[in-house]
N, C-alpha and C positions, 0 to 999 in steps of 0.2 A: 743277659738272662742267666739266672742261676739254675743249675741242675739240682733237683732234690730227689733223693731216694729214701724210702721209708719202708718199714716192715710192720705188719700186724699178724696176728695168729687167728686163723679161722678154725672153728671147731671141726675136727675131722669128719664127724658124722653129718655135717651140713655142707660139705663141699659141692655136691651136685646142685643143691638148691642155690647156693651162692653163685655158681656159674650161670644157672638159669636166670637169676635176677639181673645179672650184669650183661646178659645177651641183649636185653631190651630195656636200657635205662630210660627213665621218663624224659621226654623231650625238654621239659622245663628244668630238670636237673642238669641236663647237658648244657643248656643255655646258661644256667647260673654258674656252672664251673667255668665256662668260657669267659663270661662277663666278669668273673672274680679274678681272672688272671691265671687260671690253670691251663697251661699250653702243653701240647704233646703228652698228655696224661695217659699213662698205661698202668694196668695192674697185671701182675704175673702171679699165678697160684701154683704152688707145689702140692704134690699128693698128700703130704703130711699136714697141710693147712698153712704153711708159711706163705704169706701174701707179701709181695714186694710191689711197691708203687713207685712210679717214676714220673716226674713232670718238670717242665721248665716254667719259671716264673720270675718276675722282677723282685718280688718280696714275698717269701713264703708265709711269714706271719700275717701280712696284710691280706694275702690270698685266702688264708684260713679264716681270718676274721670276717672277710667279705662273705664267705660261704656261711659262717656261723650266724650271720645276720639275716639269712634268707629263710622264708617259711618252707620252701621246698627242701632245703637241707635238713631242717628240723624234722620234717616228715620222713625223709629218706633215712636219716640216722635212727629214728625211732623204729623203723621197720628192719634195719640192718643190725641193730644192737645185739640181737639174739644169736648172731652168727659168730661173734668174736669171743675169744678167751681173753680175760682181763680188760674187757671193754674196748673202746675205740681209741686206744692209746698209741699214737704214731711213735715209732722209734726211728728218728732220722739218722741216717748213716753218714759218716764222714767220707767224702770222696778222697781216695788216696792215689788214684792214677787217672789221667785223662790223656789219651793219645794226641789229640789235637793241640793241647797245651804244650806238651813236651816237644812235639814236632815244631810248633811255632817258636819255642824257645831256642831251637837249634838254628833258626834262620836269622 
């Protein structure tokens, strides 16, 4: 499994509503994410709007494509688009350190 971390920027004046929307994500959206291969998926939101996402997946491009092919994702993204600065453009971060990998290399 590959660990993926990405960032987005939520409009600062929309933070409370963004949090409310994610407190009760649609059940069919949750199922679609699971079925598309998004595992251990979490979002973290800073007070200035920096959103950090983390997930495990076999193939991130395939997991994204699987979601893009669903009607529920199209509906969800249409509702969420107004929350983001510069649209829904994921900036995927490079992993530069992993404790388990380095501990394993010592063994």
